[in-house]
Structure formats: C-alpha cells, structure tokens
ZAVEXVO-685558 format. One record per atom (N, C-alpha, C, O): x, z, y. Coordinates in steps of 0.1 Angstrom, whole numbers, plus 5000, padded with zeros to 4 digits. Each point is the difference from the previous one (the first is absolute). Last residue first. Layout:
XZY...
***
This chain:
308424737358499349875007499250025010499449905006505050314966499050025010499549885005500649925007502250304950499649865008499050055007499050064994504950264980498749975003499749865009500949965008502850414959499749865009498649935002499449954990502250595003499449884990500149885010499450015011503750424994498549945007499949874993500949914999503150354997499350084999498549985003499150085000504549624998499650044986499150125002499350034990501349625051500850094993499350044986498949964997499349575030500650195004500750054987500049944989497449565033501050054988500450125005500650005011494749695001501250095006500750024987499550004989497549585028500550114986500850085006501049955007494849775013501050045004500750084989499350104995496849485010500450124991501450065009500549915007497549685012498950094988500450084994499150044992502449865060500549974986498650064989499350105001502049765052499150034992500049964984499649904994503550145046500149924987498749994991499949944989500850275059501149924999499749894986500049875001497550535007499649895012501149884998499649885002500550444963498749954999499949915013499449894999504150395001500549894988498449934999500149884998500350465034500849895001500349884990500549895001496950514989499449945010501049875006499549895001502150424970499249944992499149885011499849884998503450425020500549884992499049914992500149884998498850555024500249915009500649874993499649895004500350484970498649965004500049885006499449904996504850324998499649924988498449935004499749884997502250425037500649855000499549934988499549885002499150584998499449905012500449865000499349915000502750414971498449964993499649915013499649884998504750315011500049874990498549974997499749884999500250355045501050054991499749854989499249915002500250285056499649924988500850044986501050075001498650245048500749904993499249964985499350084994499250225042499949865003500649924992499849885000499850614996500849955014500049875001500949955006496750224958499550105012500749955012499549995011500249644951500450175001499750035010499649925009498249674964500650035016500350134998499150084997499549764963500249875008500750025011500949935003498150344946500249995016500549875007500949924996495850244958501449925006500150015014499149965008498950444957499549875008501349935007501150055004498750224950499950035013499749865009500149884996498550264954501049895005499950045015498949985006500250264943499549995014501349925007501250004996497849894950500650105011499449995016499449905004499049844959499750124995501050115009499850125002497449425010501250055000499950164997499350085006496949615001500750004985501250045002500649994989496849975049499350084993500750014988500050124995503249765044499049934992499350114991500750094996502649945051499450054988499049934995499049995007503249975037500349894988499650054988500049914991499050185066500250054988500249894991499649895004502450215043498949884996500250064985501150024995501150165055499949944988498749964996499049995008503950185039499049924995500449954983500949944997500150525032500549884996498849904994499150044994500650445025500949905008500349884997500349925009497250384964501350075003500749935012501250025002495549684980500150094992501250085004501149954998495349615016501150095001499950124994499050074999499649424985499750095008500950115001500850014991497349484984501450095009499450115006498849985003498049694978501050044990501350105004500750074993495349695034499650164994501250024985499850084991499849535042499150004988500150114990499750014988502849965056498649975002499349974988498850005001505650154994499450085007498649955003499050074996503649614984500050134988499250125007499350064993501849525038499149994991499750144988498950054998504549985032499150025006498649954992499050075001505449914983499650135001498750005008499250094997502649504997499550094985499750135004498950044996502849735040498849954997499550024987498849994998505250165015499450065009498549954997499150085001504749784974499650104996499050055010499250084994503549535004498449984992499450145000498950024997505749895018499049915010498650014995499049975007504650164964499850105011499049945009499150075004503249724957498650054999499550075012498850015002505949834994499049895003498650045000499149955007504350364983500249965013498749905002499150025008502450084949499050125005499649945014498949975002503149614976500450155003498850085001498949955002502749554971499050075007500750125003500850054992500349514988501050125003499550095008500750045008497949544955499750075012500850135001500350084990500049664973499349875008500250085014500649955009502650204952498750045007499849885007500949935005502350184947499749925012498750035006499050014993505050124966498850025007499949985016500850045009502949984955498949894998498850035003499149974993504850315011499050034993499149874993499350004990504449965048500650034987498950044987500449964989497749965055500649884993500850064986499649984989499050365037498849944994500449864994499649984989503550255040499950064986499049964991500250014988500549755053501250014991499850084988500349964988496750095047499949864994501149984991499749954989500650445038498850014989500049884992500050004987502950005049500650074986498750044991500250034988498549785055501349914994500550054986500049924991497050355032499449884996500949914994499749964989501750425036499150044987499949894991500349994989501449925057501050064991499750034985500849984991496049915042500849914999500850014988500049944989497350415029499549914992500849874996499949964989502050375041499750074987499349914988500450004988500349835060501150014992499750054985500349934991496150125040500349844994501050004993499949954988499550495030499249954986500249864999500349964988501850185049500750034990499349984987500549954990497349925047501049925000501150044988500549924994495950355024499349894993501149894994499749944990501650425039499850044985499149904991499950014988501249925056501450014996499650034986500749954991495650005038500649904997501350004993500449904995495150385001501250045004501049844999500349964989495050124995500749905007501250035009500449935008496650334960499249975015500749895007499549955010502250234948498949934997498949975014499049935001505350315002500149844994498649944996499849885002500350545015500349925013500349874993499949895006499350444965498849995009500149895009499149925002504350214969499149934992498749975011499449895001503950395014500649855000499149934991500049885001498950605004500049915010500449855002499549925008501350364950498249935003499849965015499349915003505150264986499849844994498449995000499549895001502250505022500449865005499749874993499749895005499250534976499149995010500649865010499349925005503250224959498749974996499349955009499649895000504350345013500149864995498849924994499949885003500150595009500149915011500249864998499449915007500450444959498749935002500249915016499249915004503850154953500450045012498549955007499649885000501050114954501050115003500150025015500650105005497549544972499450064995500750175004499650104995502049505023498550015005499850144991499750105006504049684979500150075012498950055006500150115006499449604957500850174995500150075011499650115000499449435009498850064994500450164997499350105004503849615016499050055010499050074991499550115004503749704968500650105007499150065011500050135001498449504972500150144996500550115003499750114997500249455028498750044996500050134994499450095005504749675000499650055013498650094997499950125002502349604968500650135001499350075009499850124999499249424996499350074987500950154996499850074989501649655049498550015002499550104987499350105000505149714998499850125008498750045005499850125003500949524967500550124994500150125009499850124995498649465018498950064994500850134996499550115001502349775045500049914989498650084990499350095005501549995050499950024984499949914995499349905003499850065041501050085004500450084985500550115000497549345005499650144999501350115002501249964997498449545027500450084989499650125001500150075011498849665026499249934986500650104986499250034991500650205060500849934991498949954987499150054995498450015054500950074990500749944987499449914994499049995060499949954988500850104989501250025001497550205048500649874994499649964987499150084995499850325034499249885000500349894994499249914998501750685008500649844996499049905001498950044995500750465011500049905011500349874997499949915008499950454961498649945005500249925009499249915001504150184959500250015015498549955007499849885002501450144948499650125005500050005014499650115005501949544972498550014996499450135004498850034999505749835007499249975010498850004997499249985009504750354971499649874999498949985009499350095004503450294989500349925013499349865000500049915009499850484960498950005012500249945010499450015011501750054935500549915011499449985013499649895003499550434962501249944996500849955011501150045004494450135001500950104998501149954997500950075005495849614996500650045012500850135003500650025010497749794948501049925007500650025013501149965004495650314974501550014994501149895003501250004998494249985015500550145008501650044993500950075005496549544981500049965015500850145003501149995006497750024949500949915000500349995016501350015002495350224988501050064997501149945000501050075002494949725009500250085007501150125000500350065010498249634957500549935012500550095010501249995003496550194960501649964996500449915011501250005002494050154998501150075007501649964997500950015008495649594987499750155000501250075004500949955006498349584985499050055014500150145000499450075009502249594954500849975013499350115012500449985011499349834935499650135005501150015015501250044999496749504972501350085004499450135010499349995009498849584955499750135010500850145001500050104993499849434982501050104996499450135008500250114996497249464983500450045012500950154999499850084991498049424986500650134996500550075014500549925009495649694971500950045011500750114998499250094997498149524974500550135001500850035010501149945000495249714977500850005011500350175000499150094998499349684955499650075011501150005013501250014997499049794957499349935010499650055012499449935008503150244951498850004996498949885007499049954995505950195015499749914989498749974994499849904993500950395044500449865004499949904988499649895001500150584991498849965006500149875003499149934996504450284987498749994987499149935010499349914996504250225030500249884992499149974989500049894995499450485034500149915005500249874993499349905002501450504975498450005004499749845007499249924996505450244998499249964988498649975001499449924993502750295043500749865001499349934986499349905000499950555007499349915009500749884999499249915005502850424969498849964995499149925008499149954995505150165021500149904989498849984992499849894994500450415046500449875003500149914986499649895001499850574994498649915006500149855002499249914998504450404989499249974989498549915005499249934994504550185036500549894989498849974989499749904995500250455038499849885005500249884991499349905000501350564987498549975000500049865006499249914996505150244999499549954986498449985002499449914994503450075053500350094985499049944990499349905002503149925049498949984988500450114992501250034998500750055053500449924987498850024987499750114996499749925062500150094986500649904989499849885000498749965046501350114999500450104991500950095001494249675003501349965003500750115001499550115000497049914961500250045014501249955006501050034994495849764964501250065005500150045013499849925008496649854958499750085012501350115005499850115004498549614954501450064999499950105015500450115000495749524991500850064990501250065008500449945010494549824992500850075011500950094989499550094993497549405009500950114991500650095009500749955008494949694988501050065007500650104995499450094995497749454991500250154996501150045010500949925001495049684998501250065006500450144997499550105005497949544963499950115008501150025006501150014993497149485000500550124993500350135008500449995011495349624984501150055010500950114993499450094994
***
C-alpha cells in the first residue's frame, strides 16, 4: 500500500497578503508533493489557513468603526445577509494593518477587537457572516496567487476546522497527566532531555480561557488522523526551524 503523505505548507492568514515566507514553504511543499506522487505515494496538500485569531476581531472592529450602519452590527436583524461582501480584497488587505496599528495605540479599540473575536468564536450571527465574507474573498484571491506560482492544494482546511477537536484533546491530555495548570493557564511540558536550551512549556489554554496557535496545531493533527489516517505528516516550516516529519 502506498504511503499517504499529508503536506501542510504555506499557512497563510486570511485578509493578509502573502509574504516571502509563505512563498518559500509553498514552493518547497509543492515540490515534495510532486516528488512523492512521482514515487507512487498518495499525497494530499493542505493550505491550513489562519482564520480564527485576533485578526478577525480586529477586522470586525475596524469595519464597525468605519461603517456602523452595516446590518451585521444590528443585533435585532433577523433577515438574510447580503451575498456580496462589504469589501473587496484590496480593501480587506488595507483594513487589517490599519486596525492592527490603531489597536497598538488605542487600548479601548484593542479591547473591542478582543470582544469581537470572542463573540465571533462563540457564534455571533453577524460576526460569523463577516468572517465568512473574509474567507470567501481571501480564498478566491489566494487561489489566483498560488495558481500563478503553479502551486495547488488538495485541501483548503482552516484553523477553525480543528476547533471541534480541542475540548476532547484537552480532556485527554489532562486525564493522562500531560497537561497541568501553571499560573492560571493550562500548559504541557515539551522539553526533551537532549535539548541544549531550556524550553518553556507549551501553553494550551491561557488564563483567560483563550486557546493559541499551538492548541490549534495539536488539534489539527488529531483532525488529520481521524479524517485521513496518514502514515506520515510532513510539515514544511520556515528557515528558522528545520523541516520535520511527524509520524
């Protein structure tokens, strides 16, 4: 039976333009995928979009600051939302850096963005619709950009797809003695005896109840095993970390 290789490369965030780090990992990952297929392996490429973090809340808060009249911000609205997004990709890629910079100097706006993130992640109807618009606009543009590079993904999975796996994963890590509370946060030791430098524990759940990229990355492994049961998972990462194969 051929090995099922699962490629996670590029890892772009929605609403943000690609940068050289995304291009490097995408091209290397595409090469590995093609080599694997040439050798007879079944390879699946996954873009693994970042779509679940504070950047969504920042975009929502900035959009509300600019256009508070949009129906997405009317909590009493019960009708259908427009199919067309209230922004195009050029506008969207300008909204995020503007919001991010503004939040650095305006604590009230940062808190609003964090609250918007919380509400979106917990099903706020209007905010979820904005998130869906962000996804649609971003993915359409990303597919064009990757096609220009002759890079193609079999799967357009997202951070949000792994969220459903987090509660059970956390419970299993706690029950098996891997995860423990430290300063109000749930953490897990990752230091190996062979590590020359001290390695801080991996934070799974912050003291305020929020999860991090590390949490989602672990849950993504569980998702991939349950959905595809690969023999190997190949991670393509940046030049500061050596590429590794997780078995």
